[in-house]
N, C-alpha and C positions, 0 to 999 in steps of 0.2 A: 855237524851234530843237528839232529832233527829238533824243530820246535815242538813244544808240548801243548796239548789242548785238553782242557777239562770240559766234559759235556754233561750237563744236567738235563736229562730228558727221560720221559717215560714212554713215548710213542715208539713202538718197535720199528715202524717204517722210517721215521725220521732218524733214529739211531743208526739203522742199516745204511741209509743214504749218506750220512755224514762219515761213518767209518769207511765206506766204500770210496769216498772221494778224498779222504785225508790220509789213509794209512801209509801211502808211499812217501809222504813228505812230512808227516807229523806223528809223534807219539801221542796216543789218545787214551784218556782215562774216562770211563763212562760211569756215572752215578745216577741214582734214580730218586733221591730225596735231597732236600736242602741240607739236612743234617749231614748226610754223607758227603755232600759238596764242601761244606765248611770243614769237615775233617780232612778231606783230600787236599785242599789248598793250604791247610795249616801245616801239612807235612812236606809239600812239594811246591816249587815255583812253576807256574804255568804261563806261557806266552799269551795264550788266548783262552778265555772262558766263554763257552757257548751255553747259555742258560735259558731254558724254557720259561716264558713269562708266567705260566701257570704254576710253576714251582717256587717262584720268588715273589709273587705279587702281594703276599701278605706283609712283606717288609722289605721293600727295595733298598731303603736307606741302610738298614743293618747289613744287608747282603753286600752292597757296594762298599760300605765302610770296611767290612771284614776283608774283602778282596784287596782293597788298597793298602790296608795295614800289613797284609801278608806279602804282597808283591805290587809295588807302585807301578811297575812296568807292564802289568797284565792289561790286556784289552778285553773288556766285557761286551760281548755281542749277545743281545737278547733275541730269542726266537719268539715271534709274536704272531697272533692270529690275524688273518687277512681282514682288512677293513675295520680293525679295532683301533680307530684313529685316536680316541681319547686316551686309551691305555698307552698308545705309543707316545703321546705327549707326556704322560705321567712318567714313563720310563726315562725319557730324555731329561726331564726336570730333575730326576733323582740322580742322574750321573752315568748312564750307560755310555759306552764308547761307540756303539753302533747297533743297528737293528737288521734282522732278516725276517721278512714277512712269509709266514707259512701259507700255502705250500710253496717251496722255492725250487727252482731248477738246479741241476747239478752245476752248470756253468755259473749260475749266480752265487752259489756257495763258494766255489773255488775262487771266483773273482773277488768276492768280499774278503776272503782270507788273504789273498795276495795283496789286495789294496791296503789292507790293514798294516801289513809290513812296510809297503812302499810309502804310505802316508806318514808313518812314524819316522822314516828316514828323512823325508822332505822337511817335515815341520821341526825335527830336532835341530837341523842346521839353522833355521830361522830363530829358534828358541835360544840356542847357544850364543848367537850373535847379539840377541837382545840382552841376555844376562850380563854380557860384558859392559852394557851401557846403563844397567838398572841396579838400584840398591838391592841387597839380599832380601829385604822385606817384601819385594815384589815378585820374587822367584816362583812362589806358589801359584800366582796368577798366570805367569808365563807358562808354567807346566800344565795348566788347565786348558791350554789353547787347542789341543787335539782331542778333547773330550766331546762327546755328543751333548753333554749337559748344557742347559740353557740358564743355569743359575747365574745370577749377576755377581761378577768377581768384586765389584766395589763394595759389596757387603762385608768382605773380609779385608778390605784395604784400609790402611791408616794414612794413605797419601791423598789429601784433599784435592790436589791438582789432578791426579789421575781420575779420581772419582768424578770430578766435574767434567772432564773430557769424555769419559765413558758414558755418563748419563746423557750428555749432549748427543752422542751418536745413537744411543739406544732409544732416544725420544723421537727420532725421525718417524714420521707417520706413514709415509709411503716409500719404502726403499725402491731403488731403481734396478730393474732386471733387464738383461739383454737376452733375447731369444733368437737363436740363429737356426732357422728352419725354412725350407723352401716348399714344404707341403702345405697348401692352403687349408686343408682340413685340420691338420695338426695346429696350424696357427690359430684357427677358430677355437680349437679345444683349449689351448693355452689362454686365449683371450677370455673365455668364459670362466676358467678356473682361477685365473690370477689377477684380473684387472681391478677387482674391487679392493684388494689388499695391497697391491704393488703397482708402481708405475712401470709399465711394460713397453720396451722398445723392440721392434721386430726387424730382423735382417734376413733377406732371402739368400744372400751369398756371403762368402767370406770377406770379399772386398767391402761390401756394405757394412759388415760387422766392424771391421777395422775403422771405417770412417765414422761410424756411430760412437765408437769408443773415444775417438779423437774429439768429437763434439760434446760428449757427455762423460767427462772423466770421473763423475761420481757413481757410475755403474758399479755395483757391488758384487753381483753374481751373474754369470753368463751360462746359459744352457745351450750347448752346441751339438747340433746334429752331425754325425760322422759323414754322411753322404751329401755333399754340397756340389752344385754344378760347376763352380769355378776353381775350387782348391780342395785339398784333402782336409779332413778334420784334424789330422795330426799337425799339418802346417799352420792351420788357423789357431790351434791352441798355443803353439810356440809363439806366433805373432802377437796374440792377445797378451800373453804373459810378459813378453818383452816390453810392450807398451805400458802395461799396468801390472807390475809384479805382485801387488796385493790382491788383484782380482781373483775371485774364486770361480773356477771354470768347472762345470759339471757336464760330462759328455752324455748324450742321449743316443742309445744305440741298440740294435737288435743283437741277440746273443751270438749270431754268426760272425759278428765283427769283434769278438773279444780280444783277439791278438792286437787289433788296432787300438782298442780301448786301453789295453795295458801299456801300449807304447805312449799314448797321450798322457797316462798317469805318470809314467817315468819322466815325461817332459813337461810336467807342471800342472796337469789337470788334477782336481781335488777328488773327483768321484765320478760315478756313472749311474745313470738311471736306465733300466732295461725297457725296451719297447716290446709289447705294449705295457704302459705303466698304469697303476691305479692312483687316484688323486692323493691318497694319504702318503704314498711314496714320494710324490712330487713335493708336497708341502713340507714333509720332514727334511728332505735334502735341502730345500731352499732355506728353511729356518736355521738349520745347522750351520750352513755356510755364510748366511747373513751375520749370524752371531760371531763366527770366527773372523770374518772380515772386519767387523767393528771392533773386536777385541784387539786384533793385530794393529789396526789403524790407531786405536787409542793408545796402545803401548808405545808405538813409534812416536806419536806426537808428545807423549809424556817424556820419553827419552830425549827428544829434541829440546824440551823445556828445561832440562837439568843443566 
């Protein structure tokens, strides 16, 4: 059975692009106004909702709430204008599952949709194992783990121990990132973009990356280039996840390597960033997975305290 997509969009070119890339694997319903969208998902369950930011920006909260009330399992991916960084942050804060920056390539669209399905399978295994160790009052927080949202779960928690643990992790001032990249020009780019906000460790090879993870177990997010001189990106992802199962690994790759990217995601990577990337894409991915790493770590520590 095909999965179903609800598309809220008015741009004919974007509509045509999405239909062309999804019709073989998804049933797609296209609407042109927020009112039509609300009516559509009140009558039918959709696996994925693709919504143009321009159609829902008047009331993100109401839109996301209506979607979740109708189908908790739906993933909401917002189509947002390029370089509109502040708006992207607003969407994350309100509870979107993911973002696609316009204009996007066909491969980027297809990969985002495939990754949405794979990530849901990966995180559901972790969530179910956590639920067995946590009281039912914490299950809503566990379910929020695969959302893009940056809202703090302790605001809805009545467990003071968990609240204390999570606040401690979220108060860290300079999270530690691992950048695995052998191109000196890209290393310089990362340094300029990230060093003020994050503590950044660089590795030029896969072996260097593994050694750095041994020395710095508090690394929370790793950005991994696919093309390394000493080992494949696929093998490095597997090795990093074996050493640190909670580590969030984001693969950085050109679109020509998408088969490799999908293999890494099947074997533990969380996401990918296409080359060349724009700064807002980089920041959004890092913030999303920093949040998820801290939430997972906090929940596990809380479970151990019971």
